[in-house]
N, CA, C, O and the ligand as a Tripos MOL2 file, in Angstrom:
@<TRIPOS>MOLECULE
protein
  309   307    78     0     0
PROTEIN
NO_CHARGES

@<TRIPOS>ATOM
      1 N         -70.7220   56.2350  -29.4070 N.3       1 MET1
      2 CA        -72.1250   56.6900  -29.8190 C.3       1 MET1
      3 C         -72.2190   58.1720  -29.6420 C.2       1 MET1
      4 O         -71.4820   58.6920  -28.8040 O.2       1 MET1
      5 N         -72.9560   58.8310  -30.2620 N.am      2 LYS2
      6 CA        -73.3450   60.2180  -30.0200 C.3       2 LYS2
      7 C         -74.8020   60.2300  -30.3040 C.2       2 LYS2
      8 O         -75.3120   60.1070  -31.4180 O.2       2 LYS2
      9 N         -75.5350   60.4250  -28.9480 N.am      3 ILE3
     10 CA        -76.8620   60.1700  -29.1110 C.3       3 ILE3
     11 C         -77.3660   61.6630  -28.8940 C.2       3 ILE3
     12 O         -76.7710   62.3940  -28.1020 O.2       3 ILE3
     13 N         -78.4480   62.0940  -29.5940 N.am      4 VAL4
     14 CA        -79.0820   63.1880  -29.5550 C.3       4 VAL4
     15 C         -80.5700   63.1410  -29.3270 C.2       4 VAL4
     16 O         -81.3010   62.5100  -30.0910 O.2       4 VAL4
     17 N         -81.0070   63.7780  -28.3210 N.am      5 LYS5
     18 CA        -82.5530   63.6230  -28.1270 C.3       5 LYS5
     19 C         -83.2500   64.8780  -28.7590 C.2       5 LYS5
     20 O         -82.9300   66.0530  -28.5800 O.2       5 LYS5
     21 N         -84.2880   64.3810  -29.5490 N.am      6 VAL6
     22 CA        -85.0440   65.2280  -30.4260 C.3       6 VAL6
     23 C         -86.5280   65.0580  -30.2680 C.2       6 VAL6
     24 O         -86.9700   63.9090  -30.2870 O.2       6 VAL6
     25 N         -87.2460   65.9470  -30.1320 N.am      7 LYS7
     26 CA        -88.7640   65.9700  -30.0840 C.3       7 LYS7
     27 C         -89.2130   65.8420  -31.6080 C.2       7 LYS7
     28 O         -88.7750   66.4210  -32.6020 O.2       7 LYS7
     29 N         -90.2230   64.9000  -31.4750 N.am      8 CYS8
     30 CA        -91.0890   64.9080  -32.5810 C.3       8 CYS8
     31 C         -92.0420   66.0570  -32.9400 C.2       8 CYS8
     32 O         -92.3640   66.8440  -32.0500 O.2       8 CYS8
     33 N         -92.5320   66.2100  -34.2360 N.am      9 ASN9
     34 CA        -93.4340   67.3620  -34.3970 C.3       9 ASN9
     35 C         -94.8860   66.9200  -34.1370 C.2       9 ASN9
     36 O         -95.8050   67.6720  -34.4600 O.2       9 ASN9
     37 N         -95.1150   65.7600  -33.5790 N.am     10 GLY10
     38 CA        -96.5640   65.4030  -33.4520 C.3      10 GLY10
     39 C         -97.0720   66.0320  -32.2070 C.2      10 GLY10
     40 O         -96.3000   66.6850  -31.5050 O.2      10 GLY10
     41 N         -98.3450   65.8750  -31.8820 N.am     11 THR11
     42 CA        -98.9650   66.5400  -30.7270 C.3      11 THR11
     43 C         -98.4770   66.0000  -29.4850 C.2      11 THR11
     44 O         -98.6820   66.6810  -28.4800 O.2      11 THR11
     45 N         -97.8790   64.9200  -29.3660 N.am     12 ASP12
     46 CA        -97.2750   64.6410  -28.2010 C.3      12 ASP12
     47 C         -95.8120   64.8190  -27.7280 C.2      12 ASP12
     48 O         -95.3330   64.5870  -26.6180 O.2      12 ASP12
     49 N         -95.2010   65.3080  -28.8940 N.am     13 GLN13
     50 CA        -93.9160   65.6900  -28.9700 C.3      13 GLN13
     51 C         -92.8550   64.5230  -28.0030 C.2      13 GLN13
     52 O         -92.2010   64.7340  -26.9820 O.2      13 GLN13
     53 N         -93.0130   63.3610  -28.7580 N.am     14 HIS14
     54 CA        -92.1560   62.2220  -28.3210 C.3      14 HIS14
     55 C         -90.6070   62.6980  -28.3260 C.2      14 HIS14
     56 O         -90.1340   63.3220  -29.2750 O.2      14 HIS14
     57 N         -89.8450   62.3340  -27.1450 N.am     15 ILE15
     58 CA        -88.4350   62.4010  -27.3900 C.3      15 ILE15
     59 C         -87.7730   61.1420  -28.0590 C.2      15 ILE15
     60 O         -87.7260   60.0350  -27.5230 O.2      15 ILE15
     61 N         -87.3710   61.3880  -29.0450 N.am     16 ASN16
     62 CA        -86.5750   60.3600  -29.8950 C.3      16 ASN16
     63 C         -84.9250   60.4300  -29.5850 C.2      16 ASN16
     64 O         -84.2640   61.4680  -29.6120 O.2      16 ASN16
     65 N         -84.4820   59.2700  -29.3270 N.am     17 GLU17
     66 CA        -82.9120   59.2220  -29.1380 C.3      17 GLU17
     67 C         -82.3190   58.8960  -30.4540 C.2      17 GLU17
     68 O         -82.4190   57.7380  -30.8590 O.2      17 GLU17
     69 N         -81.7790   59.6930  -31.0870 N.am     18 ILE18
     70 CA        -81.1290   59.4730  -32.3480 C.3      18 ILE18
     71 C         -79.5140   59.2790  -32.2840 C.2      18 ILE18
     72 O         -78.7940   60.1540  -31.8040 O.2      18 ILE18
     73 N         -79.0300   58.1120  -32.7840 N.am     19 ASP19
     74 CA        -77.7690   57.7290  -32.7820 C.3      19 ASP19
     75 C         -76.9950   58.6250  -34.0010 C.2      19 ASP19
     76 O         -77.0780   58.1910  -35.1500 O.2      19 ASP19
     77 N         -76.4870   59.4680  -33.8260 N.am     20 LEU20
     78 CA        -75.6940   60.3830  -34.8360 C.3      20 LEU20
     79 C         -74.8560   59.5800  -35.7970 C.2      20 LEU20
     80 O         -74.8480   59.7900  -37.0100 O.2      20 LEU20
     81 N         -74.1800   58.6860  -35.2110 N.am     21 ASP21
     82 CA        -73.1540   57.9480  -36.0750 C.3      21 ASP21
     83 C         -74.0090   57.3040  -37.1650 C.2      21 ASP21
     84 O         -73.8000   57.4970  -38.3630 O.2      21 ASP21
     85 N         -74.9710   56.5370  -36.6900 N.am     22 LYS22
     86 CA        -75.6780   55.8500  -37.5550 C.3      22 LYS22
     87 C         -76.4290   56.6820  -38.7080 C.2      22 LYS22
     88 O         -76.4600   56.3040  -39.8790 O.2      22 LYS22
     89 N         -77.0090   57.8200  -38.2520 N.am     23 VAL23
     90 CA        -77.6750   58.6810  -39.1490 C.3      23 VAL23
     91 C         -76.7090   59.1920  -40.1820 C.2      23 VAL23
     92 O         -76.8450   59.0280  -41.3950 O.2      23 VAL23
     93 N         -75.7300   59.8220  -39.5980 N.am     24 LEU24
     94 CA        -74.7920   60.3280  -40.6710 C.3      24 LEU24
     95 C         -74.1520   59.3230  -41.4950 C.2      24 LEU24
     96 O         -73.9280   59.6610  -42.6570 O.2      24 LEU24
     97 N         -73.8270   58.2050  -41.1490 N.am     25 LYS25
     98 CA        -73.3990   57.2010  -41.9300 C.3      25 LYS25
     99 C         -74.2670   56.6660  -43.1690 C.2      25 LYS25
    100 O         -73.9500   56.3400  -44.3130 O.2      25 LYS25
    101 N         -75.4710   56.7060  -42.4960 N.am     26 ARG26
    102 CA        -76.4150   56.3160  -43.6690 C.3      26 ARG26
    103 C         -76.6180   57.3790  -44.7070 C.2      26 ARG26
    104 O         -76.7620   57.1640  -45.9110 O.2      26 ARG26
    105 N         -76.6130   58.4100  -44.1850 N.am     27 ASP27
    106 CA        -77.0240   59.7600  -45.1500 C.3      27 ASP27
    107 C         -75.6850   59.6960  -46.2490 C.2      27 ASP27
    108 O         -75.7850   59.7000  -47.4750 O.2      27 ASP27
    109 N         -74.6260   59.6460  -45.5860 N.am     28 TRP28
    110 CA        -73.3390   59.5170  -46.5170 C.3      28 TRP28
    111 C         -73.4050   58.4750  -47.6290 C.2      28 TRP28
    112 O         -73.1930   58.6790  -48.8240 O.2      28 TRP28
    113 N         -73.7110   57.4020  -47.0800 N.am     29 ILE29
    114 CA        -73.7530   56.2660  -48.1130 C.3      29 ILE29
    115 C         -75.0110   56.3470  -49.1080 C.2      29 ILE29
    116 O         -74.8520   55.8260  -50.2110 O.2      29 ILE29
    117 N         -76.1340   56.8970  -48.8490 N.am     30 LEU30
    118 CA        -76.9830   57.1860  -49.6120 C.3      30 LEU30
    119 C         -76.8860   58.2030  -50.7060 C.2      30 LEU30
    120 O         -77.3810   58.1120  -51.8290 O.2      30 LEU30
    121 N         -76.1390   59.2350  -50.1860 N.am     31 LYS31
    122 CA        -75.8600   59.9940  -51.2420 C.3      31 LYS31
    123 C         -74.3670   60.0170  -52.0830 C.2      31 LYS31
    124 O         -74.0280   60.7800  -52.9880 O.2      31 LYS31
    125 N         -73.6980   59.0400  -51.5300 N.am     32 GLY32
    126 CA        -72.4490   58.6960  -52.0260 C.3      32 GLY32
    127 C         -71.2780   59.8380  -52.0110 C.2      32 GLY32
    128 O         -70.3160   59.8740  -52.7790 O.2      32 GLY32
    129 N         -71.5420   60.6580  -51.0800 N.am     33 VAL33
    130 CA        -70.7520   61.9170  -50.8930 C.3      33 VAL33
    131 C         -69.0730   61.2610  -50.3700 C.2      33 VAL33
    132 O         -67.9820   61.7070  -50.7270 O.2      33 VAL33
    133 N         -69.2860   60.3250  -49.6210 N.am     34 ARG34
    134 CA        -67.9920   60.0210  -48.9680 C.3      34 ARG34
    135 C         -66.9800   59.4340  -49.9920 C.2      34 ARG34
    136 O         -65.7760   59.6380  -49.8320 O.2      34 ARG34
    137 N         -67.4460   58.7080  -51.0400 N.am     35 SER35
    138 CA        -66.4990   58.2590  -51.9660 C.3      35 SER35
    139 C         -66.0970   59.1460  -53.0350 C.2      35 SER35
    140 O         -65.0620   58.9250  -53.6630 O.2      35 SER35
    141 N         -66.9950   60.3360  -53.3350 N.am     36 SER36
    142 CA        -66.5650   61.2470  -54.3490 C.3      36 SER36
    143 C         -65.7040   62.3400  -53.6510 C.2      36 SER36
    144 O         -65.3080   63.2660  -54.3580 O.2      36 SER36
    145 N         -65.4370   62.3230  -52.5720 N.am     37 LYS37
    146 CA        -64.4610   63.5350  -52.0590 C.3      37 LYS37
    147 C         -63.2560   62.9470  -51.4770 C.2      37 LYS37
    148 O         -63.4270   61.9370  -50.7950 O.2      37 LYS37
    149 N         -62.0560   63.4000  -51.6240 N.am     38 PRO38
    150 CA        -60.9210   62.8120  -51.0300 C.3      38 PRO38
    151 C         -61.0230   63.2160  -49.4330 C.2      38 PRO38
    152 O         -61.5070   64.2930  -49.0840 O.2      38 PRO38
    153 N         -60.5910   62.3830  -48.6360 N.am     39 ALA39
    154 CA        -60.6080   62.3450  -47.3040 C.3      39 ALA39
    155 C         -59.8870   63.5630  -46.8640 C.2      39 ALA39
    156 O         -60.4310   64.3340  -46.0730 O.2      39 ALA39
    157 N         -58.6680   63.7930  -47.3370 N.am     40 GLU40
    158 CA        -57.8350   64.8200  -46.8510 C.3      40 GLU40
    159 C         -58.4730   66.3650  -47.0960 C.2      40 GLU40
    160 O         -58.1100   67.3330  -46.4280 O.2      40 GLU40
    161 N         -59.3800   66.4230  -48.0580 N.am     41 HIS41
    162 CA        -60.0550   67.7530  -48.4350 C.3      41 HIS41
    163 C         -61.2410   67.8540  -47.5300 C.2      41 HIS41
    164 O         -61.6570   68.9760  -47.2420 O.2      41 HIS41
    165 N         -61.7690   66.8870  -47.1000 N.am     42 ALA42
    166 CA        -63.2020   67.0580  -46.3870 C.3      42 ALA42
    167 C         -63.1250   67.5720  -44.9810 C.2      42 ALA42
    168 O         -62.7000   66.8120  -44.1120 O.2      42 ALA42
    169 N         -63.4500   68.6360  -44.7150 N.am     43 SER43
    170 CA        -63.5500   69.2000  -43.2660 C.3      43 SER43
    171 C         -64.4990   68.3950  -42.5480 C.2      43 SER43
    172 O         -65.3890   67.7210  -43.0660 O.2      43 SER43
    173 N         -64.2040   68.5320  -41.0760 N.am     44 LYS44
    174 CA        -64.9120   67.4880  -40.1710 C.3      44 LYS44
    175 C         -66.4420   67.5420  -40.5160 C.2      44 LYS44
    176 O         -67.1970   66.5780  -40.3930 O.2      44 LYS44
    177 N         -66.8300   68.8630  -40.9910 N.am     45 TYR45
    178 CA        -68.5970   69.0790  -40.9590 C.3      45 TYR45
    179 C         -68.9440   69.1610  -42.2950 C.2      45 TYR45
    180 O         -70.1080   69.4490  -42.5770 O.2      45 TYR45
    181 N         -68.0690   68.9390  -43.2320 N.am     46 MET46
    182 CA        -68.4740   69.2950  -44.5130 C.3      46 MET46
    183 C         -69.6750   68.5380  -45.1090 C.2      46 MET46
    184 O         -70.4960   68.9880  -45.9080 O.2      46 MET46
    185 N         -69.6270   67.3170  -44.5780 N.am     47 ASP47
    186 CA        -70.7690   66.5070  -45.3450 C.3      47 ASP47
    187 C         -72.0490   66.4110  -44.6070 C.2      47 ASP47
    188 O         -72.9750   65.6990  -44.9970 O.2      47 ASP47
    189 N         -72.0950   67.2310  -43.3950 N.am     48 ILE48
    190 CA        -73.4400   67.1920  -42.8000 C.3      48 ILE48
    191 C         -74.4400   67.9070  -43.5110 C.2      48 ILE48
    192 O         -74.3130   69.0760  -43.8770 O.2      48 ILE48
    193 N         -75.5270   67.1240  -43.7200 N.am     49 PRO49
    194 CA        -76.6980   67.7340  -44.6200 C.3      49 PRO49
    195 C         -77.3720   69.0540  -43.8890 C.2      49 PRO49
    196 O         -77.2290   69.1610  -42.6710 O.2      49 PRO49
    197 N         -78.0310   69.9550  -44.5460 N.am     50 GLU50
    198 CA        -78.7400   70.7580  -43.8880 C.3      50 GLU50
    199 C         -79.6740   70.3460  -42.8070 C.2      50 GLU50
    200 O         -79.7590   70.9420  -41.7340 O.2      50 GLU50
    201 N         -80.2680   69.4540  -43.0880 N.am     51 ARG51
    202 CA        -81.2570   68.7040  -41.9910 C.3      51 ARG51
    203 C         -81.6120   67.4080  -42.2410 C.2      51 ARG51
    204 O         -81.7940   67.0880  -43.4160 O.2      51 ARG51
    205 N         -81.7550   66.5570  -41.3270 N.am     52 ILE52
    206 CA        -82.0890   65.0190  -41.3740 C.3      52 ILE52
    207 C         -83.6480   64.7390  -40.8830 C.2      52 ILE52
    208 O         -83.9980   64.8610  -39.7090 O.2      52 ILE52
    209 N         -84.3920   64.4050  -41.7990 N.am     53 VAL53
    210 CA        -85.7560   64.1980  -41.3190 C.3      53 VAL53
    211 C         -85.9180   62.7550  -41.0570 C.2      53 VAL53
    212 O         -85.6130   61.9800  -41.9640 O.2      53 VAL53
    213 N         -86.3590   62.2870  -39.9290 N.am     54 LEU54
    214 CA        -86.6050   61.0150  -39.5660 C.3      54 LEU54
    215 C         -88.1750   60.8100  -39.0950 C.2      54 LEU54
    216 O         -88.9350   61.7170  -38.7550 O.2      54 LEU54
    217 N         -88.4280   59.6330  -39.1450 N.am     55 SER55
    218 CA        -89.8790   59.3940  -38.7300 C.3      55 SER55
    219 C         -89.8880   59.0680  -37.0940 C.2      55 SER55
    220 O         -89.0760   58.3250  -36.5430 O.2      55 SER55
    221 N         -90.8840   59.7200  -36.4880 N.am     56 CYS56
    222 CA        -91.0860   59.2990  -35.0080 C.3      56 CYS56
    223 C         -91.1610   57.8250  -34.8980 C.2      56 CYS56
    224 O         -91.7130   57.0880  -35.7150 O.2      56 CYS56
    225 N         -90.4910   57.4240  -33.7000 N.am     57 LYS57
    226 CA        -90.6460   55.7500  -33.4060 C.3      57 LYS57
    227 C         -92.0510   55.8180  -32.8060 C.2      57 LYS57
    228 O         -92.6490   54.7420  -32.8290 O.2      57 LYS57
    229 N         -92.6120   56.7120  -32.3480 N.am     58 LEU58
    230 CA        -93.9740   56.4290  -31.7170 C.3      58 LEU58
    231 C         -95.2470   57.0190  -32.1900 C.2      58 LEU58
    232 O         -96.3210   56.7710  -31.6430 O.2      58 LEU58
    233 N         -95.1240   57.7630  -33.1600 N.am     59 CYS59
    234 CA        -96.3760   58.2320  -33.8530 C.3      59 CYS59
    235 C         -95.9780   58.6260  -35.3870 C.2      59 CYS59
    236 O         -94.8960   58.2340  -35.8250 O.2      59 CYS59
    237 N         -96.7450   59.3060  -36.1000 N.am     60 THR60
    238 CA        -96.6960   59.6960  -37.4770 C.3      60 THR60
    239 C         -95.8320   60.9640  -37.5320 C.2      60 THR60
    240 O         -95.5590   61.3870  -38.6550 O.2      60 THR60
    241 N         -95.4700   61.4770  -36.6980 N.am     61 GLY61
    242 CA        -94.7820   62.8850  -36.7480 C.3      61 GLY61
    243 C         -93.3250   62.6910  -37.1110 C.2      61 GLY61
    244 O         -92.7990   61.5790  -37.1750 O.2      61 GLY61
    245 N         -92.7710   63.7070  -37.3190 N.am     62 LYS62
    246 CA        -91.3760   63.7090  -37.9420 C.3      62 LYS62
    247 C         -90.4700   64.2060  -36.9850 C.2      62 LYS62
    248 O         -90.8890   65.0700  -36.2150 O.2      62 LYS62
    249 N         -89.2860   63.8140  -36.8880 N.am     63 VAL63
    250 CA        -88.0610   64.2930  -35.9830 C.3      63 VAL63
    251 C         -87.1090   65.0380  -36.7960 C.2      63 VAL63
    252 O         -86.5030   64.4210  -37.6720 O.2      63 VAL63
    253 N         -86.9160   66.1740  -36.6410 N.am     64 ILE64
    254 CA        -85.9810   66.9720  -37.4450 C.3      64 ILE64
    255 C         -84.7060   67.2290  -36.8910 C.2      64 ILE64
    256 O         -84.8190   67.5190  -35.7000 O.2      64 ILE64
    257 N         -83.5790   67.2360  -37.2750 N.am     65 LEU65
    258 CA        -82.4260   67.3020  -36.8530 C.3      65 LEU65
    259 C         -81.8210   68.3500  -37.7200 C.2      65 LEU65
    260 O         -81.8710   68.1880  -38.9400 O.2      65 LEU65
    261 N         -81.2360   69.4400  -37.2030 N.am     66 THR66
    262 CA        -80.6530   70.3530  -38.0180 C.3      66 THR66
    263 C         -79.1560   70.2920  -38.1210 C.2      66 THR66
    264 O         -78.5170   69.7130  -37.2410 O.2      66 THR66
    265 N         -78.6390   70.7830  -39.0100 N.am     67 ARG67
    266 CA        -77.2200   70.8230  -39.0600 C.3      67 ARG67
    267 C         -76.4730   71.2940  -37.7010 C.2      67 ARG67
    268 O         -75.4500   70.8010  -37.2250 O.2      67 ARG67
    269 N         -77.1610   72.2620  -37.2500 N.am     68 GLU68
    270 CA        -76.7810   73.1980  -35.9890 C.3      68 GLU68
    271 C         -76.5790   72.0200  -34.7900 C.2      68 GLU68
    272 O         -75.5680   71.7530  -34.1400 O.2      68 GLU68
    273 N         -77.6530   71.5420  -34.7580 N.am     69 GLN69
    274 CA        -77.8930   70.5380  -33.5680 C.3      69 GLN69
    275 C         -76.9740   69.3600  -33.9190 C.2      69 GLN69
    276 O         -76.6820   68.6740  -32.9380 O.2      69 GLN69
    277 N         -76.4370   68.9550  -35.1160 N.am     70 ILE70
    278 CA        -75.6920   67.9900  -35.2270 C.3      70 ILE70
    279 C         -74.2450   68.1160  -34.8260 C.2      70 ILE70
    280 O         -73.5830   67.2840  -34.2060 O.2      70 ILE70
    281 N         -73.7560   69.6110  -35.4030 N.am     71 LYS71
    282 CA        -72.5240   70.1180  -35.0400 C.3      71 LYS71
    283 C         -72.3400   70.1440  -33.5480 C.2      71 LYS71
    284 O         -71.3050   69.7000  -33.0510 O.2      71 LYS71
    285 N         -73.4170   70.7040  -32.7330 N.am     72 LYS72
    286 CA        -73.2310   71.0480  -31.3920 C.3      72 LYS72
    287 C         -72.9910   69.6040  -30.6790 C.2      72 LYS72
    288 O         -72.1240   69.4740  -29.8150 O.2      72 LYS72
    289 N         -73.7310   68.6420  -31.0570 N.am     73 THR73
    290 CA        -73.5720   67.4460  -30.3190 C.3      73 THR73
    291 C         -72.2760   66.7140  -30.7840 C.2      73 THR73
    292 O         -71.7120   65.9090  -30.0420 O.2      73 THR73
    293 N         -71.8660   66.9830  -31.9070 N.am     74 LEU74
    294 CA        -70.5080   66.3960  -32.3210 C.3      74 LEU74
    295 C         -69.5870   66.9820  -31.6290 C.2      74 LEU74
    296 O         -68.7220   66.2500  -31.1480 O.2      74 LEU74
    297 N         -69.5050   68.4900  -31.3750 N.am     75 GLU75
    298 CA        -68.4310   69.2080  -30.6230 C.3      75 GLU75
    299 C         -68.5830   68.9880  -29.3200 C.2      75 GLU75
    300 O         -67.6790   69.4700  -28.6370 O.2      75 GLU75
    301 N         -69.4890   68.3770  -28.6980 N.am     76 SER76
    302 CA        -69.7950   68.3280  -27.2290 C.3      76 SER76
    303 C         -69.2220   66.9820  -26.8010 C.2      76 SER76
    304 O         -69.1600   66.6720  -25.6120 O.2      76 SER76
    305 N         -68.8150   66.2090  -27.7550 N.am     77 HIS77
    306 CA        -68.2120   64.9460  -27.2450 C.3      77 HIS77
    307 C         -66.8400   64.8350  -27.3850 C.2      77 HIS77
    308 O         -66.2600   63.8230  -26.9900 O.2      77 HIS77
    309 ZN        -94.1550   61.3300  -31.9630 Zn       78 ZN78
@<TRIPOS>BOND
     1     1     2 1
     2     2     3 1
     3     3     4 2
     4     3     5 am
     5     5     6 1
     6     6     7 1
     7     7     8 2
     8     7     9 am
     9     9    10 1
    10    10    11 1
    11    11    12 2
    12    11    13 am
    13    13    14 1
    14    14    15 1
    15    15    16 2
    16    15    17 am
    17    17    18 1
    18    18    19 1
    19    19    20 2
    20    19    21 am
    21    21    22 1
    22    22    23 1
    23    23    24 2
    24    23    25 am
    25    25    26 1
    26    26    27 1
    27    27    28 2
    28    27    29 am
    29    29    30 1
    30    30    31 1
    31    31    32 2
    32    31    33 am
    33    33    34 1
    34    34    35 1
    35    35    36 2
    36    35    37 am
    37    37    38 1
    38    38    39 1
    39    39    40 2
    40    39    41 am
    41    41    42 1
    42    42    43 1
    43    43    44 2
    44    43    45 am
    45    45    46 1
    46    46    47 1
    47    47    48 2
    48    47    49 am
    49    49    50 1
    50    50    51 1
    51    51    52 2
    52    51    53 am
    53    53    54 1
    54    54    55 1
    55    55    56 2
    56    55    57 am
    57    57    58 1
    58    58    59 1
    59    59    60 2
    60    59    61 am
    61    61    62 1
    62    62    63 1
    63    63    64 2
    64    63    65 am
    65    65    66 1
    66    66    67 1
    67    67    68 2
    68    67    69 am
    69    69    70 1
    70    70    71 1
    71    71    72 2
    72    71    73 am
    73    73    74 1
    74    74    75 1
    75    75    76 2
    76    75    77 am
    77    77    78 1
    78    78    79 1
    79    79    80 2
    80    79    81 am
    81    81    82 1
    82    82    83 1
    83    83    84 2
    84    83    85 am
    85    85    86 1
    86    86    87 1
    87    87    88 2
    88    87    89 am
    89    89    90 1
    90    90    91 1
    91    91    92 2
    92    91    93 am
    93    93    94 1
    94    94    95 1
    95    95    96 2
    96    95    97 am
    97    97    98 1
    98    98    99 1
    99    99   100 2
   100    99   101 am
   101   101   102 1
   102   102   103 1
   103   103   104 2
   104   103   105 am
   105   105   106 1
   106   106   107 1
   107   107   108 2
   108   107   109 am
   109   109   110 1
   110   110   111 1
   111   111   112 2
   112   111   113 am
   113   113   114 1
   114   114   115 1
   115   115   116 2
   116   115   117 am
   117   117   118 1
   118   118   119 1
   119   119   120 2
   120   119   121 am
   121   121   122 1
   122   122   123 1
   123   123   124 2
   124   123   125 am
   125   125   126 1
   126   126   127 1
   127   127   128 2
   128   127   129 am
   129   129   130 1
   130   130   131 1
   131   131   132 2
   132   131   133 am
   133   133   134 1
   134   134   135 1
   135   135   136 2
   136   135   137 am
   137   137   138 1
   138   138   139 1
   139   139   140 2
   140   139   141 am
   141   141   142 1
   142   142   143 1
   143   143   144 2
   144   143   145 am
   145   145   146 1
   146   146   147 1
   147   147   148 2
   148   147   149 am
   149   149   150 1
   150   150   151 1
   151   151   152 2
   152   151   153 am
   153   153   154 1
   154   154   155 1
   155   155   156 2
   156   155   157 am
   157   157   158 1
   158   158   159 1
   159   159   160 2
   160   159   161 am
   161   161   162 1
   162   162   163 1
   163   163   164 2
   164   163   165 am
   165   165   166 1
   166   166   167 1
   167   167   168 2
   168   167   169 am
   169   169   170 1
   170   170   171 1
   171   171   172 2
   172   171   173 am
   173   173   174 1
   174   174   175 1
   175   175   176 2
   176   175   177 am
   177   177   178 1
   178   178   179 1
   179   179   180 2
   180   179   181 am
   181   181   182 1
   182   182   183 1
   183   183   184 2
   184   183   185 am
   185   185   186 1
   186   186   187 1
   187   187   188 2
   188   187   189 am
   189   189   190 1
   190   190   191 1
   191   191   192 2
   192   191   193 am
   193   193   194 1
   194   194   195 1
   195   195   196 2
   196   195   197 am
   197   197   198 1
   198   198   199 1
   199   199   200 2
   200   199   201 am
   201   201   202 1
   202   202   203 1
   203   203   204 2
   204   203   205 am
   205   205   206 1
   206   206   207 1
   207   207   208 2
   208   207   209 am
   209   209   210 1
   210   210   211 1
   211   211   212 2
   212   211   213 am
   213   213   214 1
   214   214   215 1
   215   215   216 2
   216   215   217 am
   217   217   218 1
   218   218   219 1
   219   219   220 2
   220   219   221 am
   221   221   222 1
   222   222   223 1
   223   223   224 2
   224   223   225 am
   225   225   226 1
   226   226   227 1
   227   227   228 2
   228   227   229 am
   229   229   230 1
   230   230   231 1
   231   231   232 2
   232   231   233 am
   233   233   234 1
   234   234   235 1
   235   235   236 2
   236   235   237 am
   237   237   238 1
   238   238   239 1
   239   239   240 2
   240   239   241 am
   241   241   242 1
   242   242   243 1
   243   243   244 2
   244   243   245 am
   245   245   246 1
   246   246   247 1
   247   247   248 2
   248   247   249 am
   249   249   250 1
   250   250   251 1
   251   251   252 2
   252   251   253 am
   253   253   254 1
   254   254   255 1
   255   255   256 2
   256   255   257 am
   257   257   258 1
   258   258   259 1
   259   259   260 2
   260   259   261 am
   261   261   262 1
   262   262   263 1
   263   263   264 2
   264   263   265 am
   265   265   266 1
   266   266   267 1
   267   267   268 2
   268   267   269 am
   269   269   270 1
   270   270   271 1
   271   271   272 2
   272   271   273 am
   273   273   274 1
   274   274   275 1
   275   275   276 2
   276   275   277 am
   277   277   278 1
   278   278   279 1
   279   279   280 2
   280   279   281 am
   281   281   282 1
   282   282   283 1
   283   283   284 2
   284   283   285 am
   285   285   286 1
   286   286   287 1
   287   287   288 2
   288   287   289 am
   289   289   290 1
   290   290   291 1
   291   291   292 2
   292   291   293 am
   293   293   294 1
   294   294   295 1
   295   295   296 2
   296   295   297 am
   297   297   298 1
   298   298   299 1
   299   299   300 2
   300   299   301 am
   301   301   302 1
   302   302   303 1
   303   303   304 2
   304   303   305 am
   305   305   306 1
   306   306   307 1
   307   307   308 2
@<TRIPOS>SUBSTRUCTURE
     1 MET1         2 RESIDUE 1 A MET
     2 LYS2         6 RESIDUE 1 A LYS
     3 ILE3        10 RESIDUE 1 A ILE
     4 VAL4        14 RESIDUE 1 A VAL
     5 LYS5        18 RESIDUE 1 A LYS
     6 VAL6        22 RESIDUE 1 A VAL
     7 LYS7        26 RESIDUE 1 A LYS
     8 CYS8        30 RESIDUE 1 A CYS
     9 ASN9        34 RESIDUE 1 A ASN
    10 GLY10       38 RESIDUE 1 A GLY
    11 THR11       42 RESIDUE 1 A THR
    12 ASP12       46 RESIDUE 1 A ASP
    13 GLN13       50 RESIDUE 1 A GLN
    14 HIS14       54 RESIDUE 1 A HIS
    15 ILE15       58 RESIDUE 1 A ILE
    16 ASN16       62 RESIDUE 1 A ASN
    17 GLU17       66 RESIDUE 1 A GLU
    18 ILE18       70 RESIDUE 1 A ILE
    19 ASP19       74 RESIDUE 1 A ASP
    20 LEU20       78 RESIDUE 1 A LEU
    21 ASP21       82 RESIDUE 1 A ASP
    22 LYS22       86 RESIDUE 1 A LYS
    23 VAL23       90 RESIDUE 1 A VAL
    24 LEU24       94 RESIDUE 1 A LEU
    25 LYS25       98 RESIDUE 1 A LYS
    26 ARG26      102 RESIDUE 1 A ARG
    27 ASP27      106 RESIDUE 1 A ASP
    28 TRP28      110 RESIDUE 1 A TRP
    29 ILE29      114 RESIDUE 1 A ILE
    30 LEU30      118 RESIDUE 1 A LEU
    31 LYS31      122 RESIDUE 1 A LYS
    32 GLY32      126 RESIDUE 1 A GLY
    33 VAL33      130 RESIDUE 1 A VAL
    34 ARG34      134 RESIDUE 1 A ARG
    35 SER35      138 RESIDUE 1 A SER
    36 SER36      142 RESIDUE 1 A SER
    37 LYS37      146 RESIDUE 1 A LYS
    38 PRO38      150 RESIDUE 1 A PRO
    39 ALA39      154 RESIDUE 1 A ALA
    40 GLU40      158 RESIDUE 1 A GLU
    41 HIS41      162 RESIDUE 1 A HIS
    42 ALA42      166 RESIDUE 1 A ALA
    43 SER43      170 RESIDUE 1 A SER
    44 LYS44      174 RESIDUE 1 A LYS
    45 TYR45      178 RESIDUE 1 A TYR
    46 MET46      182 RESIDUE 1 A MET
    47 ASP47      186 RESIDUE 1 A ASP
    48 ILE48      190 RESIDUE 1 A ILE
    49 PRO49      194 RESIDUE 1 A PRO
    50 GLU50      198 RESIDUE 1 A GLU
    51 ARG51      202 RESIDUE 1 A ARG
    52 ILE52      206 RESIDUE 1 A ILE
    53 VAL53      210 RESIDUE 1 A VAL
    54 LEU54      214 RESIDUE 1 A LEU
    55 SER55      218 RESIDUE 1 A SER
    56 CYS56      222 RESIDUE 1 A CYS
    57 LYS57      226 RESIDUE 1 A LYS
    58 LEU58      230 RESIDUE 1 A LEU
    59 CYS59      234 RESIDUE 1 A CYS
    60 THR60      238 RESIDUE 1 A THR
    61 GLY61      242 RESIDUE 1 A GLY
    62 LYS62      246 RESIDUE 1 A LYS
    63 VAL63      250 RESIDUE 1 A VAL
    64 ILE64      254 RESIDUE 1 A ILE
    65 LEU65      258 RESIDUE 1 A LEU
    66 THR66      262 RESIDUE 1 A THR
    67 ARG67      266 RESIDUE 1 A ARG
    68 GLU68      270 RESIDUE 1 A GLU
    69 GLN69      274 RESIDUE 1 A GLN
    70 ILE70      278 RESIDUE 1 A ILE
    71 LYS71      282 RESIDUE 1 A LYS
    72 LYS72      286 RESIDUE 1 A LYS
    73 THR73      290 RESIDUE 1 A THR
    74 LEU74      294 RESIDUE 1 A LEU
    75 GLU75      298 RESIDUE 1 A GLU
    76 SER76      302 RESIDUE 1 A SER
    77 HIS77      306 RESIDUE 1 A HIS
    78 ZN78       309 GROUP 0 **** ****
């Protein structure tokens, strides 16, 4: 599991722990990217979206993960 901690944009800036594996998998499935690209041509980071916006678990704020953050997290594991 690759957990990344991201602050929400609400006033309390809650720390949300995001499981990158789950988030990325879900995103790929939603967009159908995975099945439309041959695996041998897909680079490691090709399918990472520009940003992923999730809801904060503790308030109505948003948790925004950028591609840069995702890349850094993936590279550090
Ligand atoms: Zn929050």
